N, CA and C atoms as a LAMMPS dump frame, in Angstrom:
ITEM: TIMESTEP
0
ITEM: NUMBER OF ATOMS
579
ITEM: BOX BOUNDS ff ff ff
-5.0000000000000000e+02 5.0000000000000000e+02
-5.0000000000000000e+02 5.0000000000000000e+02
-5.0000000000000000e+02 5.0000000000000000e+02
ITEM: ATOMS id mol type element x y z
1 1 1 N 0.826 -1.103 0.054
2 1 2 C -0.044 0.135 -0.168
3 1 3 C 0.736 1.351 0.118
4 2 1 N 0.147 2.432 -0.064
5 2 2 C 1.015 3.605 -0.132
6 2 3 C 0.042 4.831 -0.422
7 3 1 N 0.512 5.795 -0.194
8 3 2 C -0.498 6.979 -1.048
9 3 3 C 0 7.564 -1.915
10 4 1 N -0.789 8.113 -2.711
11 4 2 C -0.09 8.938 -3.832
12 4 3 C -1.318 10.036 -4.518
13 5 1 N -0.787 10.877 -5.009
14 5 2 C -1.527 12.322 -5.512
15 5 3 C -1.999 11.455 -6.987
16 6 1 N -3.413 11.989 -7.347
17 6 2 C -4.037 11.877 -8.416
18 6 3 C -3.617 13.161 -9.382
19 7 1 N -4.323 12.785 -10.741
20 7 2 C -4.241 14.021 -11.527
21 7 3 C -5.635 14.394 -11.985
22 8 1 N -5.747 15.478 -12.139
23 8 2 C -7.058 16.115 -12.666
24 8 3 C -7.418 15.767 -13.978
25 9 1 N -8.665 15.303 -14.111
26 9 2 C -8.681 14.718 -15.856
27 9 3 C -8.997 16.025 -16.53
28 10 1 N -9.181 17.326 -16.057
29 10 2 C -9.174 18.475 -16.849
30 10 3 C -8.1 19.319 -17.186
31 11 1 N -7.313 19.477 -15.878
32 11 2 C -6.149 20.222 -15.96
33 11 3 C -5.06 19.665 -15.999
34 12 1 N -4.864 18.436 -15.585
35 12 2 C -3.594 17.732 -15.446
36 12 3 C -2.995 18.317 -14.245
37 13 1 N -3.542 19.244 -13.404
38 13 2 C -3.009 19.421 -12.184
39 13 3 C -2.728 18.261 -11.232
40 14 1 N -2.061 18.564 -10.095
41 14 2 C -2.114 17.38 -9.274
42 14 3 C -3.16 17.413 -8.268
43 15 1 N -3.82 16.415 -7.671
44 15 2 C -4.548 16.367 -6.588
45 15 3 C -3.869 15.619 -5.223
46 16 1 N -3.875 16.523 -4.416
47 16 2 C -3.309 15.792 -3.112
48 16 3 C -4.356 15.676 -1.976
49 17 1 N -3.77 15.036 -0.805
50 17 2 C -4.841 14.626 0.021
51 17 3 C -5.471 16.104 0.512
52 18 1 N -6.954 15.604 0.647
53 18 2 C -8.015 16.524 1.17
54 18 3 C -8.188 17.541 0.18
55 19 1 N -7.996 17.526 -1.215
56 19 2 C -8.211 18.574 -2.267
57 19 3 C -9.733 18.223 -2.571
58 20 1 N -10.575 19.193 -2.596
59 20 2 C -11.88 19.226 -3.074
60 20 3 C -12.138 19.027 -4.406
61 21 1 N -12.75 17.929 -4.925
62 21 2 C -12.96 17.381 -6.247
63 21 3 C -14.515 17.2 -6.439
64 22 1 N -14.463 17.214 -7.845
65 22 2 C -15.692 16.723 -8.494
66 22 3 C -15.317 15.175 -8.889
67 23 1 N -16.344 14.293 -8.736
68 23 2 C -15.934 13.03 -9.068
69 23 3 C -16.97 12.497 -10.272
70 24 1 N -16.811 12.367 -11.562
71 24 2 C -17.423 11.74 -12.637
72 24 3 C -17.703 10.285 -12.783
73 25 1 N -18.647 9.514 -12.627
74 25 2 C -18.437 8.399 -12.731
75 25 3 C -18.674 7.783 -14.153
76 26 1 N -17.867 6.866 -14.533
77 26 2 C -17.721 6.257 -16.019
78 26 3 C -17.723 4.856 -16.369
79 27 1 N -18.724 4.885 -17.547
80 27 2 C -19.135 3.451 -17.789
81 27 3 C -18.04 3.081 -18.853
82 28 1 N -17.526 1.528 -18.418
83 28 2 C -16.381 1.09 -19.488
84 28 3 C -17.048 0.955 -20.805
85 29 1 N -16.619 1.346 -21.991
86 29 2 C -17.057 0.822 -23.022
87 29 3 C -16.292 0.666 -24.33
88 30 1 N -14.925 0.21 -23.788
89 30 2 C -13.833 -0.194 -24.643
90 30 3 C -14.19 -1.222 -25.698
91 31 1 N -14.988 -1.743 -25.751
92 31 2 C -15.62 -2.86 -26.645
93 31 3 C -16.327 -2.398 -27.588
94 32 1 N -16.665 -1.07 -27.666
95 32 2 C -17.436 -0.326 -28.744
96 32 3 C -17.222 0.033 -29.702
97 33 1 N -17.749 0.644 -30.662
98 33 2 C -17.338 1.439 -31.788
99 33 3 C -16.535 2.551 -31.823
100 34 1 N -15.222 2.58 -32.287
101 34 2 C -14.031 3.437 -32.148
102 34 3 C -14.385 4.747 -32.959
103 35 1 N -15.377 5.216 -33.386
104 35 2 C -15.717 6.384 -34.235
105 35 3 C -16.619 7.358 -33.259
106 36 1 N -16.601 7.021 -32.21
107 36 2 C -17.591 8.216 -31.404
108 36 3 C -16.774 8.649 -30.189
109 37 1 N -17.136 9.573 -29.7
110 37 2 C -16.2 10.448 -28.525
111 37 3 C -16.423 9.104 -27.378
112 38 1 N -17.343 8.583 -26.971
113 38 2 C -17.519 7.768 -26.159
114 38 3 C -17.075 6.286 -26.235
115 39 1 N -16.213 6.069 -27.473
116 39 2 C -15.569 4.786 -27.377
117 39 3 C -14.946 4.239 -26.487
118 40 1 N -14.336 4.87 -25.486
119 40 2 C -13.547 4.454 -24.411
120 40 3 C -14.436 4.303 -23.125
121 41 1 N -15.136 5.367 -22.828
122 41 2 C -15.669 5.657 -21.641
123 41 3 C -17.1 6.423 -22.015
124 42 1 N -18.099 6.236 -21.308
125 42 2 C -19.341 6.949 -21.222
126 42 3 C -19.427 7.608 -20.009
127 43 1 N -19.505 8.823 -19.903
128 43 2 C -19.704 9.71 -18.62
129 43 3 C -20.829 9.939 -18.11
130 44 1 N -21.098 9.47 -16.721
131 44 2 C -22.345 9.922 -16.371
132 44 3 C -22.073 11.33 -16.067
133 45 1 N -22.927 12.316 -16.653
134 45 2 C -22.67 13.842 -16.595
135 45 3 C -22.988 14.491 -15.522
136 46 1 N -23.379 13.898 -14.531
137 46 2 C -23.673 14.614 -13.168
138 46 3 C -22.558 14.161 -12.016
139 47 1 N -21.963 15.08 -11.778
140 47 2 C -20.815 14.538 -10.918
141 47 3 C -21.478 14.789 -9.28
142 48 1 N -20.462 14.401 -8.379
143 48 2 C -20.61 14.642 -7.087
144 48 3 C -19.366 15.207 -6.46
145 49 1 N -19.528 15.822 -5.291
146 49 2 C -18.356 16.415 -4.902
147 49 3 C -17.638 15.314 -4.008
148 50 1 N -16.419 15.678 -3.553
149 50 2 C -15.784 14.694 -2.642
150 50 3 C -14.418 15.596 -2.271
151 51 1 N -13.59 14.777 -1.328
152 51 2 C -12.414 15.288 -1.154
153 51 3 C -11.6 14.201 -1.104
154 52 1 N -10.198 14.218 -1.91
155 52 2 C -9.326 13.157 -2.283
156 52 3 C -8.733 12.681 -0.884
157 53 1 N -8.642 11.296 -0.901
158 53 2 C -8.234 10.571 0.341
159 53 3 C -6.518 10.116 0.654
160 54 1 N -6.159 10.215 -0.811
161 54 2 C -4.698 10.136 -0.579
162 54 3 C -4.459 8.576 -1.167
163 55 1 N -5.558 8.177 -1.354
164 55 2 C -5.258 6.458 -1.58
165 55 3 C -6.121 6.103 -2.956
166 56 1 N -6.493 7.267 -3.612
167 56 2 C -7.042 7.039 -5.066
168 56 3 C -8.736 6.987 -5.142
169 57 1 N -9.072 7.221 -4.177
170 57 2 C -10.51 7.539 -3.713
171 57 3 C -10.634 8.982 -2.941
172 58 1 N -12.233 9.012 -2.622
173 58 2 C -12.74 9.996 -2.099
174 58 3 C -13.164 10.003 -0.491
175 59 1 N -13.676 10.769 0.046
176 59 2 C -14.341 10.701 1.492
177 59 3 C -15.04 11.939 1.443
178 60 1 N -15.968 11.965 2.342
179 60 2 C -16.885 13.387 2.69
180 60 3 C -17.534 13.679 1.366
181 61 1 N -18.105 12.549 0.765
182 61 2 C -18.722 13.175 -0.695
183 61 3 C -20.072 13.597 -0.272
184 62 1 N -20.769 14.554 -1.011
185 62 2 C -21.907 15.165 -0.922
186 62 3 C -22.364 15.634 -2.372
187 63 1 N -23.341 16.414 -2.238
188 63 2 C -23.855 17.058 -3.543
189 63 3 C -25.184 16.294 -3.863
190 64 1 N -25.782 17.273 -4.662
191 64 2 C -27.429 17.018 -5.042
192 64 3 C -27.494 15.867 -5.753
193 65 1 N -26.445 15.38 -6.594
194 65 2 C -26.601 13.959 -7.302
195 65 3 C -25.666 12.677 -6.856
196 66 1 N -25.247 13.034 -5.464
197 66 2 C -24.546 11.99 -5.034
198 66 3 C -25.299 10.986 -4.721
199 67 1 N -26.456 10.844 -3.94
200 67 2 C -27.566 10.119 -3.433
201 67 3 C -28.12 9.207 -4.978
202 68 1 N -28.65 10.264 -5.719
203 68 2 C -28.987 9.589 -7.096
204 68 3 C -27.892 8.477 -7.608
205 69 1 N -26.866 9.113 -7.823
206 69 2 C -25.857 8.105 -8.391
207 69 3 C -25.551 6.927 -7.605
208 70 1 N -25.29 6.993 -6.456
209 70 2 C -25.164 5.767 -5.286
210 70 3 C -26.18 4.74 -5.612
211 71 1 N -27.57 5.465 -5.48
212 71 2 C -28.974 4.651 -5.69
213 71 3 C -28.857 3.969 -6.83
214 72 1 N -28.558 4.703 -7.841
215 72 2 C -28.5 4.106 -9.222
216 72 3 C -27.691 2.838 -9.511
217 73 1 N -26.359 3.259 -8.963
218 73 2 C -25.233 2.122 -9.061
219 73 3 C -25.846 0.714 -8.095
220 74 1 N -26.404 1.081 -6.984
221 74 2 C -26.648 0.011 -6.11
222 74 3 C -27.584 -0.634 -6.683
223 75 1 N -28.748 -0.099 -7.375
224 75 2 C -30.132 -0.812 -8.089
225 75 3 C -29.485 -1.815 -9.076
226 76 1 N -28.517 -1.563 -9.742
227 76 2 C -28.264 -2.359 -10.868
228 76 3 C -26.545 -3.24 -10.617
229 77 1 N -26.411 -2.962 -9.489
230 77 2 C -25.007 -3.671 -8.773
231 77 3 C -24.885 -5.308 -9.157
232 78 1 N -23.851 -5.511 -9.561
233 78 2 C -23.655 -6.745 -10.057
234 78 3 C -22.743 -7.38 -8.849
235 79 1 N -23.444 -7.951 -8.047
236 79 2 C -22.826 -8.71 -7.078
237 79 3 C -21.527 -9.666 -7.125
238 80 1 N -20.484 -9.649 -6.314
239 80 2 C -19.428 -10.195 -6.454
240 80 3 C -18.623 -10.706 -5.279
241 81 1 N -18.77 -12.074 -5.151
242 81 2 C -18.368 -12.607 -3.616
243 81 3 C -16.668 -12.326 -3.57
244 82 1 N -16.438 -12.384 -2.155
245 82 2 C -14.786 -12.516 -1.886
246 82 3 C -14.179 -13.369 -2.637
247 83 1 N -12.988 -12.847 -3.381
248 83 2 C -12.202 -13.747 -4.321
249 83 3 C -11.249 -14.393 -3.446
250 84 1 N -10.195 -14.782 -3.921
251 84 2 C -9.238 -15.713 -3.603
252 84 3 C -8.12 -15.237 -2.842
253 85 1 N -8.064 -13.55 -3.315
254 85 2 C -7.019 -12.9 -2.795
255 85 3 C -8.037 -12.064 -1.971
256 86 1 N -8.204 -12.325 -0.431
257 86 2 C -8.834 -11.369 0.36
258 86 3 C -8.599 -10.055 0.242
259 87 1 N -7.483 -9.741 0.279
260 87 2 C -6.96 -8.288 0.451
261 87 3 C -7.598 -7.601 -0.75
262 88 1 N -7.433 -8.146 -2.06
263 88 2 C -7.804 -7.447 -3.345
264 88 3 C -9.124 -7.607 -3.868
265 89 1 N -9.469 -8.852 -3.756
266 89 2 C -10.735 -9.264 -4.359
267 89 3 C -12.059 -9.264 -3.327
268 90 1 N -12.433 -7.908 -3.025
269 90 2 C -13.255 -7.674 -2.142
270 90 3 C -14.413 -7.884 -2.428
271 91 1 N -15.368 -8.463 -1.496
272 91 2 C -16.901 -8.576 -1.7
273 91 3 C -17.731 -7.067 -1.962
274 92 1 N -18.412 -7.56 -3.182
275 92 2 C -19.328 -6.613 -3.639
276 92 3 C -20.646 -6.733 -3.542
277 93 1 N -21.587 -6.177 -2.454
278 93 2 C -22.838 -6.575 -1.903
279 93 3 C -23.434 -5.261 -2.155
280 94 1 N -24.868 -5.542 -2.514
281 94 2 C -26.025 -4.552 -2.298
282 94 3 C -26.065 -3.858 -0.942
283 95 1 N -26.165 -4.724 0.152
284 95 2 C -26.349 -4.854 1.475
285 95 3 C -25.187 -3.756 2.083
286 96 1 N -23.954 -3.713 1.531
287 96 2 C -22.632 -3.157 2.152
288 96 3 C -22.306 -1.891 1.172
289 97 1 N -23.064 -1.763 0.086
290 97 2 C -22.554 -0.551 -0.906
291 97 3 C -22.698 0.513 -0.381
292 98 1 N -21.448 1.319 -0.446
293 98 2 C -21.593 2.798 0.214
294 98 3 C -20.461 3.532 -0.41
295 99 1 N -20.244 4.523 0.034
296 99 2 C -19.147 5.641 -0.696
297 99 3 C -17.681 4.838 -0.72
298 100 1 N -17.54 4.381 0.59
299 100 2 C -15.868 3.747 0.785
300 100 3 C -15.93 2.574 -0.159
301 101 1 N -16.959 1.746 -0.318
302 101 2 C -16.926 0.456 -0.842
303 101 3 C -16.914 0.907 -2.696
304 102 1 N -17.893 1.908 -2.907
305 102 2 C -17.853 2.459 -4.503
306 102 3 C -16.164 2.999 -4.796
307 103 1 N -15.336 3.854 -4.025
308 103 2 C -14.062 3.847 -4.32
309 103 3 C -13.179 2.585 -4.158
310 104 1 N -13.175 2.022 -3.237
311 104 2 C -12.217 0.568 -3.042
312 104 3 C -12.587 -0.149 -4.27
313 105 1 N -13.787 -0.539 -4.594
314 105 2 C -14.131 -1.307 -5.5
315 105 3 C -13.918 -1.027 -7.031
316 106 1 N -13.938 0.179 -7.192
317 106 2 C -13.118 0.887 -8.727
318 106 3 C -11.764 0.706 -8.373
319 107 1 N -11.179 1.02 -7.46
320 107 2 C -9.646 0.734 -7.431
321 107 3 C -9.346 -0.498 -7.794
322 108 1 N -9.951 -1.716 -7.028
323 108 2 C -9.786 -3.029 -7.334
324 108 3 C -10.134 -3.553 -8.739
325 109 1 N -10.75 -2.719 -9.553
326 109 2 C -11.548 -3.146 -10.774
327 109 3 C -12.588 -4.256 -10.643
328 110 1 N -13.355 -4.059 -9.561
329 110 2 C -14.472 -4.935 -9.204
330 110 3 C -15.743 -4.551 -9.227
331 111 1 N -15.879 -3.057 -9.645
332 111 2 C -17.182 -2.599 -9.561
333 111 3 C -18.045 -2.798 -11.142
334 112 1 N -18.834 -3.248 -11.17
335 112 2 C -19.832 -3.455 -12.403
336 112 3 C -21.328 -3.252 -12.133
337 113 1 N -22.002 -3.136 -13.097
338 113 2 C -23.586 -2.965 -12.895
339 113 3 C -24.224 -3.588 -14.39
340 114 1 N -25.447 -4.206 -14.055
341 114 2 C -26.024 -4.709 -15.238
342 114 3 C -26.122 -3.74 -16.105
343 115 1 N -26.126 -3.92 -17.375
344 115 2 C -26.34 -2.949 -18.661
345 115 3 C -27.667 -3.405 -19.224
346 116 1 N -28.278 -2.122 -19.397
347 116 2 C -29.396 -1.955 -20.134
348 116 3 C -29.34 -2.602 -21.589
349 117 1 N -30.052 -3.645 -22.169
350 117 2 C -30.271 -4.435 -23.275
351 117 3 C -28.976 -5.264 -23.524
352 118 1 N -28.361 -5.772 -22.616
353 118 2 C -27.193 -6.382 -22.773
354 118 3 C -26.896 -7.451 -21.517
355 119 1 N -26.6 -8.69 -21.677
356 119 2 C -26.418 -9.426 -20.694
357 119 3 C -24.992 -9.655 -20.062
358 120 1 N -24.226 -8.505 -20.541
359 120 2 C -22.911 -8.585 -20.347
360 120 3 C -22.82 -7.176 -19.186
361 121 1 N -22.183 -7.505 -18
362 121 2 C -21.99 -6.14 -16.726
363 121 3 C -21.275 -5.285 -17.618
364 122 1 N -21.445 -4.349 -17.242
365 122 2 C -20.651 -2.819 -17.63
366 122 3 C -19.813 -2.335 -16.373
367 123 1 N -18.4 -2.57 -16.395
368 123 2 C -17.604 -2.271 -15.414
369 123 3 C -17.848 -0.644 -15.388
370 124 1 N -17.411 0.017 -14.072
371 124 2 C -17.6 1.352 -13.774
372 124 3 C -16.098 1.748 -13.518
373 125 1 N -15.894 3.297 -13.663
374 125 2 C -14.768 3.65 -13.53
375 125 3 C -14.926 5.204 -12.829
376 126 1 N -14.058 6.06 -12.572
377 126 2 C -14.43 7.823 -12.504
378 126 3 C -13.2 8.356 -12.883
379 127 1 N -13.492 9.518 -12.727
380 127 2 C -12.19 10.444 -13.236
381 127 3 C -12.653 11.886 -11.94
382 128 1 N -11.625 12.109 -11.535
383 128 2 C -11.714 13.106 -10.902
384 128 3 C -11.17 14.89 -11.288
385 129 1 N -11.944 15.672 -11.008
386 129 2 C -11.468 17.148 -11.271
387 129 3 C -11.566 17.852 -10.179
388 130 1 N -10.485 18.527 -10.333
389 130 2 C -10.251 19.695 -9.15
390 130 3 C -11.211 20.439 -8.928
391 131 1 N -11.958 20.977 -8.088
392 131 2 C -13.129 21.421 -7.877
393 131 3 C -12.704 23.205 -8.051
394 132 1 N -11.693 23.582 -7.786
395 132 2 C -11.151 24.893 -7.964
396 132 3 C -11.015 25.147 -9.213
397 133 1 N -10.598 24.329 -10.207
398 133 2 C -10.466 24.595 -11.644
399 133 3 C -11.994 24.633 -12.224
400 134 1 N -12.835 23.489 -11.878
401 134 2 C -14.214 23.564 -12.689
402 134 3 C -15.162 24.939 -11.924
403 135 1 N -14.873 25.126 -11.08
404 135 2 C -15.735 26.124 -10.185
405 135 3 C -15.026 27.754 -10.818
406 136 1 N -13.924 27.692 -11.567
407 136 2 C -13.494 28.888 -12.238
408 136 3 C -14.052 28.852 -13.406
409 137 1 N -14.282 27.691 -14.242
410 137 2 C -14.765 27.885 -15.191
411 137 3 C -16.263 28.113 -14.891
412 138 1 N -16.92 27.438 -14.317
413 138 2 C -18.512 27.707 -14.181
414 138 3 C -18.65 29.383 -13.91
415 139 1 N -17.568 29.961 -13.38
416 139 2 C -17.895 31.043 -12.952
417 139 3 C -17.681 32.249 -13.873
418 140 1 N -16.679 31.9 -14.618
419 140 2 C -15.988 32.814 -15.412
420 140 3 C -16.387 32.728 -16.977
421 141 1 N -16.447 31.441 -17.224
422 141 2 C -16.816 31.306 -18.943
423 141 3 C -17.749 31.831 -19.489
424 142 1 N -17.818 32.77 -20.237
425 142 2 C -19.235 33.286 -20.815
426 142 3 C -19.329 32.609 -22.168
427 143 1 N -20.666 32.289 -22.196
428 143 2 C -20.941 31.449 -23.677
429 143 3 C -21.989 32.641 -24.431
430 144 1 N -21.666 32.499 -25.665
431 144 2 C -22.904 33.771 -26.567
432 144 3 C -23.729 32.45 -27.34
433 145 1 N -24.895 32.866 -27.189
434 145 2 C -25.492 32.171 -28.427
435 145 3 C -26.417 33.238 -29.344
436 146 1 N -26.513 32.8 -30.611
437 146 2 C -26.902 33.609 -31.624
438 146 3 C -28.389 33.339 -31.462
439 147 1 N -29.33 34.488 -31.475
440 147 2 C -30.606 34.195 -31.215
441 147 3 C -31.496 35.065 -32.3
442 148 1 N -30.457 35.836 -33.137
443 148 2 C -31.476 36.432 -34.401
444 148 3 C -31.469 37.934 -34.101
445 149 1 N -31.719 38.764 -35.314
446 149 2 C -31.485 40.118 -35.116
447 149 3 C -32.494 40.749 -34.189
448 150 1 N -31.759 41.505 -33.331
449 150 2 C -32.38 42.325 -32.131
450 150 3 C -33.164 41.459 -31.419
451 151 1 N -32.995 40.324 -31.008
452 151 2 C -33.719 39.537 -30.466
453 151 3 C -32.767 39.258 -29.034
454 152 1 N -31.657 39.583 -28.849
455 152 2 C -30.775 39.379 -27.633
456 152 3 C -30.552 40.537 -26.957
457 153 1 N -29.449 40.318 -26.328
458 153 2 C -29.175 41.235 -24.982
459 153 3 C -27.766 41.767 -25.163
460 154 1 N -27.058 41.308 -26.156
461 154 2 C -25.748 41.802 -26.594
462 154 3 C -25.117 41.474 -27.701
463 155 1 N -24.051 41.742 -27.958
464 155 2 C -23.414 41.402 -29.132
465 155 3 C -23.672 42.243 -30.46
466 156 1 N -23.127 42.443 -31.618
467 156 2 C -23.459 43.148 -32.695
468 156 3 C -24.944 42.903 -33.055
469 157 1 N -25.465 44.568 -32.794
470 157 2 C -27.031 44.736 -33.1
471 157 3 C -27.979 43.66 -32.009
472 158 1 N -27.528 43.444 -30.927
473 158 2 C -28.318 42.513 -29.923
474 158 3 C -28.794 41.41 -30.488
475 159 1 N -27.783 40.714 -31.156
476 159 2 C -28.184 39.307 -32.146
477 159 3 C -27.943 38.251 -30.927
478 160 1 N -27.399 38.155 -30.084
479 160 2 C -27.064 37.492 -28.984
480 160 3 C -27.515 37.336 -27.555
481 161 1 N -27.291 36.185 -26.856
482 161 2 C -27.638 36.147 -25.638
483 161 3 C -26.369 35.67 -24.789
484 162 1 N -26.16 36.111 -23.693
485 162 2 C -24.902 35.413 -23.084
486 162 3 C -25.337 34.995 -21.921
487 163 1 N -24.956 33.677 -21.653
488 163 2 C -24.728 33.165 -20.232
489 163 3 C -23.655 32.425 -19.773
490 164 1 N -23.661 31.898 -18.53
491 164 2 C -22.248 31.29 -18.042
492 164 3 C -22.85 29.888 -17.615
493 165 1 N -22.075 28.938 -17.487
494 165 2 C -22.077 27.631 -17.205
495 165 3 C -22.649 27.449 -15.897
496 166 1 N -22.684 28.57 -14.924
497 166 2 C -23.348 28.521 -13.351
498 166 3 C -24.912 28.776 -13.665
499 167 1 N -24.935 29.494 -14.789
500 167 2 C -26.776 29.411 -14.757
501 167 3 C -27.323 28.342 -15.557
502 168 1 N -26.734 27.706 -16.096
503 168 2 C -26.955 26.168 -16.33
504 168 3 C -27.218 25.073 -15.384
505 169 1 N -25.937 25.121 -14.706
506 169 2 C -26.145 24.029 -13.687
507 169 3 C -26.926 24.584 -12.42
508 170 1 N -27.126 25.848 -12.159
509 170 2 C -28.27 26.358 -11.252
510 170 3 C -29.692 25.712 -11.693
511 171 1 N -30.162 25.705 -12.982
512 171 2 C -31.252 25.176 -13.538
513 171 3 C -31.255 23.506 -13.23
514 172 1 N -30.208 23.014 -13.788
515 172 2 C -30 21.514 -13.127
516 172 3 C -30.08 21.03 -12.04
517 173 1 N -29.53 21.887 -10.732
518 173 2 C -29.673 21.47 -9.598
519 173 3 C -30.848 21.536 -9.029
520 174 1 N -32.03 22.969 -9.53
521 174 2 C -33.143 22.76 -9.115
522 174 3 C -34.077 21.777 -9.629
523 175 1 N -33.619 21.407 -10.875
524 175 2 C -34.42 20.088 -11.578
525 175 3 C -34.011 18.781 -10.735
526 176 1 N -32.58 18.655 -10.439
527 176 2 C -32.833 17.426 -9.614
528 176 3 C -33.409 17.404 -8.279
529 177 1 N -33.221 18.682 -7.826
530 177 2 C -34.008 18.541 -6.444
531 177 3 C -35.594 18.264 -6.614
532 178 1 N -36.215 18.991 -7.544
533 178 2 C -37.649 18.577 -7.951
534 178 3 C -37.799 17.021 -8.065
535 179 1 N -36.812 16.707 -8.61
536 179 2 C -37.116 14.986 -9.34
537 179 3 C -37.036 14.347 -8.017
538 180 1 N -35.626 14.301 -7.522
539 180 2 C -35.552 13.83 -5.94
540 180 3 C -36.931 14.107 -5.147
541 181 1 N -37.715 15.085 -5.085
542 181 2 C -38.537 15.494 -4.208
543 181 3 C -39.851 14.559 -4.871
544 182 1 N -40.023 14.446 -6.061
545 182 2 C -41.019 13.618 -6.554
546 182 3 C -40.99 12.369 -6.483
547 183 1 N -39.772 11.941 -6.634
548 183 2 C -39.486 10.065 -6.564
549 183 3 C -39.608 10.242 -4.975
550 184 1 N -39.441 11.034 -3.898
551 184 2 C -39.525 10.486 -2.651
552 184 3 C -40.728 10.523 -2.194
553 185 1 N -41.574 11.495 -2.99
554 185 2 C -43.118 11.546 -2.63
555 185 3 C -43.823 10.497 -2.999
556 186 1 N -43.351 9.808 -4.25
557 186 2 C -44.182 8.505 -4.89
558 186 3 C -43.727 7.422 -3.999
559 187 1 N -42.587 7.3 -3.749
560 187 2 C -42.405 6.289 -2.731
561 187 3 C -43.354 6.314 -1.384
562 188 1 N -43.35 7.518 -0.76
563 188 2 C -44.467 7.759 0.276
564 188 3 C -45.844 7.046 0.224
565 189 1 N -46.333 7.517 -1.075
566 189 2 C -47.669 7.363 -1.564
567 189 3 C -47.72 5.519 -1.534
568 190 1 N -46.617 4.911 -2.574
569 190 2 C -46.592 3.528 -2.59
570 190 3 C -46.502 3.006 -1.161
571 191 1 N -45.992 3.39 -0.025
572 191 2 C -46.22 2.514 1.245
573 191 3 C -47.355 2.701 2.01
574 192 1 N -47.865 3.724 1.384
575 192 2 C -49.524 4.388 2.121
576 192 3 C -50.184 3.134 1.409
577 193 1 N -50.228 2.623 0.282
578 193 2 C -51.322 1.811 -0.649
579 193 3 C -51.022 0.313 0.077
């Protein structure tokens, strides 16, 4: 064993112990067609926040999407018994699945979920982005969209509207919260039936 720094998947900067990060879950698709941007991995486009734990994983994970992601993985989890090498071939069960097991199982290359439309399981990985780098992009990057003659709020002849990633993310967060609330309410209604 030992500890090591990770590398940010966006900036290639180092990630050391305690560094706040965004974690994106990746579905392994290396057997797929090599003509598409997802030929190696398909990213789950909702990240969760974590702190790098100096051992290849995260701790103190949180965020609007964290529970949704963990629940989604748990519901499709391919359970794996303890292997011959009890130190590396860890048991993966729905009963014990949590944040710690997620990171450890990915590290040991033992985390898989059942695939939609296939009998073969899909391996999961993750990539970490430094939170300070992503937050800077979200806060400062301005995007302009052409909307037509005089229909916008900026640019030549007011032909464009401008917005930031933070505007888009704010809409997504409220949508996730609303969705989670509706799911929780429907679950409560099912219990009453």
